[in-house]
C-alpha positions as CSV (number, residue, x, y, z in Angstrom):
1,M,-0.2,0.1,0.1
2,I,3.0,2.5,1.0
3,E,5.2,1.6,-1.9
4,Q,1.8,1.7,-4.4
5,I,1.3,5.6,-2.8
6,E,4.5,6.7,-3.6
7,N,4.6,5.1,-7.0
8,I,1.1,7.5,-7.6
9,L,2.9,10.7,-6.1
10,I,7.0,10.1,-7.5
11,S,4.4,9.5,-11.3
12,N,3.0,13.0,-10.6
13,L,5.8,14.7,-9.2
14,L,7.8,13.3,-13.0
15,Y,4.3,14.3,-14.5
16,Y,4.8,18.0,-13.4
17,H,8.6,18.4,-14.2
18,L,9.7,18.9,-10.2
19,V,12.4,16.4,-10.2
20,D,14.0,14.8,-12.2
21,Q,14.8,11.5,-13.3
22,E,18.1,10.6,-12.7
23,E,16.8,11.4,-8.6
24,I,14.0,10.0,-8.4
25,D,15.8,7.2,-6.3
26,I,16.1,9.7,-4.1
27,Y,13.0,11.5,-3.9
28,K,11.3,7.7,-3.3
29,F,13.5,6.5,-0.2
30,G,12.4,10.0,0.7
31,L,9.4,9.7,0.3
32,E,8.8,6.1,1.5
33,C,10.2,7.2,5.1
34,C,7.7,10.2,5.3
35,L,5.0,7.7,4.9
36,L,6.5,4.9,7.0
37,K,6.6,7.4,9.4
38,T,3.0,8.8,9.0
39,V,2.5,5.3,10.4
40,H,4.0,4.9,12.7
41,Y,2.5,7.9,14.5
42,I,-1.1,7.6,13.3
43,T,-0.8,4.0,14.7
44,Y,0.8,5.5,17.9
45,C,-1.9,8.7,18.3
46,L,-4.2,5.5,18.1
47,I,-3.2,3.1,20.6
48,A,-2.7,6.0,23.3
49,L,-6.8,7.0,22.7
50,V,-7.1,3.1,22.6
51,C,-5.6,3.4,25.8
52,D,-6.9,6.8,28.0
53,C,-3.7,8.2,27.7
54,F,-3.0,10.7,25.0
55,W,-1.2,12.4,27.0
56,E,1.2,10.9,28.9
57,F,1.9,9.4,26.0
58,L,3.0,13.0,24.2
59,I,5.1,13.7,26.8
60,F,6.6,9.5,26.9
61,I,6.8,10.0,23.3
62,I,8.0,13.1,23.3
63,S,11.1,12.6,26.0
64,Y,12.1,9.0,24.5
65,I,12.6,10.7,20.3
66,I,14.5,13.4,21.6
67,L,16.9,11.0,23.2
68,R,17.5,8.6,21.1
69,K,17.9,10.8,17.8
70,Y,21.4,11.6,19.8
71,A,21.4,8.1,21.3
72,G,21.1,5.3,19.0
73,G,19.4,2.3,19.8
74,V,18.6,-1.1,18.2
75,H,16.2,-1.3,15.1
76,A,14.3,-3.7,14.0
77,N,15.2,-6.1,11.1
78,T,12.5,-5.0,8.5
79,R,9.9,-2.3,8.5
80,M,7.2,-3.8,8.7
81,G,8.6,-5.5,11.5
82,C,9.8,-2.4,13.3
83,L,5.6,-1.0,12.9
84,I,5.0,-4.4,15.2
85,I,8.2,-4.2,17.4
86,S,7.6,-0.5,17.7
87,N,3.3,-0.7,18.6
88,L,3.8,-3.2,20.9
89,F,6.5,-1.8,22.6
90,L,4.7,1.3,23.0
91,S,1.2,-0.2,24.4
92,G,3.6,-2.2,26.6
93,V,4.9,1.3,27.6
94,L,1.5,2.8,28.8
95,I,0.2,-0.1,30.0
96,V,2.2,-0.1,32.7
97,G,2.6,3.0,32.9
98,Q,-0.5,3.4,33.7
99,R,-0.3,0.7,36.9
100,I,2.6,2.2,38.9
101,E,3.3,4.9,40.9
102,K,6.1,7.3,40.5
103,C,8.5,6.2,42.4
104,A,12.1,5.8,43.7
105,L,12.2,3.1,41.5
106,L,11.7,4.8,37.9
107,S,14.6,7.4,39.8
108,I,16.6,4.8,40.4
109,L,16.4,3.8,37.1
110,S,16.0,6.8,35.0
111,I,19.8,7.5,36.5
112,L,21.3,3.9,35.5
113,S,19.4,5.8,31.4
114,L,22.0,8.3,32.5
115,L,25.3,6.1,33.0
116,V,24.5,3.9,29.6
117,I,24.1,7.3,27.7
118,I,27.0,8.5,29.0
119,L,29.2,5.0,28.4
120,F,27.4,4.0,25.4
121,A,26.2,7.1,23.6
122,P,25.8,7.2,20.3
123,V,25.4,3.8,18.9
124,D,26.6,2.7,14.8
125,N,23.3,1.0,13.2
126,P,23.9,-0.4,9.8
127,N,22.3,1.9,8.5
128,R,23.8,5.2,10.0
129,V,27.8,5.0,10.9
130,L,28.4,8.6,12.2
131,S,32.2,9.8,11.8
132,Y,34.1,10.4,14.5
133,I,32.9,14.5,14.7
134,E,29.4,13.4,14.9
135,K,30.3,10.8,17.5
136,K,31.5,13.7,19.8
137,K,28.7,16.0,18.3
138,F,25.9,13.1,19.1
139,R,27.5,12.7,22.6
140,K,27.2,15.3,23.8
141,K,23.9,16.6,22.6
142,A,22.2,12.6,24.0
143,I,24.4,12.8,27.6
144,F,22.3,17.1,28.2
145,I,19.6,15.4,27.4
146,S,19.9,12.7,29.4
147,L,20.3,15.6,32.5
148,L,17.6,17.9,31.5
149,E,15.4,15.2,30.8
150,I,16.0,13.8,34.9
151,V,16.4,17.3,35.7
152,I,13.2,18.3,34.3
153,S,11.1,14.3,35.9
154,F,13.4,15.5,39.5
155,I,10.9,18.9,39.9
156,G,8.2,18.1,38.8
157,Y,8.6,14.7,41.0
158,D,5.1,15.4,43.0
159,L,3.1,16.0,39.5
160,E,2.4,12.6,37.5
161,L,3.0,12.7,34.9
162,F,6.5,13.5,34.7
163,K,6.6,9.6,35.8
164,W,6.3,9.6,31.8
165,V,9.8,11.8,30.8
166,Q,11.2,8.6,33.0
167,L,10.1,6.2,31.0
168,G,11.0,7.8,27.7
169,M,14.4,7.8,29.2
170,I,14.0,4.2,30.6
171,V,13.0,2.9,27.3
172,G,16.0,5.1,25.7
173,G,18.2,3.6,27.8
174,F,17.4,0.4,27.8
175,M,17.3,0.5,23.0
176,T,20.9,2.2,23.8
177,I,22.0,-1.1,25.8
178,C,20.3,-3.4,23.2
179,G,21.4,-1.1,20.1
180,K,25.6,-1.2,22.0
181,I,24.7,-5.7,21.8
182,K,23.3,-6.7,18.7
183,Y,25.6,-3.4,16.2
184,S,28.8,-4.3,19.0
185,N,30.8,-5.7,15.9
186,L,30.9,-2.6,14.0
């Protein structure tokens, strides 16, 4: 289905002379990425609505995505695998997050996640191998974001919503360590 939408869009871009034939693969890849991200976010929002925790989901996903962008982490082997695993993982986080209270354990796990980020971020993967300069830049940003999220979650500790910042950081740390294990040969 995504491929059909992609082909229609590419055909229109070519028909209206908005892209050159030589650059079609680049545009096709970009469209595919945009369409897949759109499908991901639509399904994430639907899961959050079904779980009746849309605002909590927003706090979690912002915390997680910002950290994940710079820390890296594990990736599924296929696009469909990514969609399925991401949705299952998100469902699990939302269900567990609704059932646990803010507690010292979340704070401890957040601090452990910070240590994981300090030790291992950023994690390369076969589709994105960073240069030495990029690694230094991403590492600084990942550590800064982790520290900022810890400060935010501790300042707002008495507010139930701030546990979702901690959950975002914990999942980010978990994905980072899984990525480090999976891609240890890179």
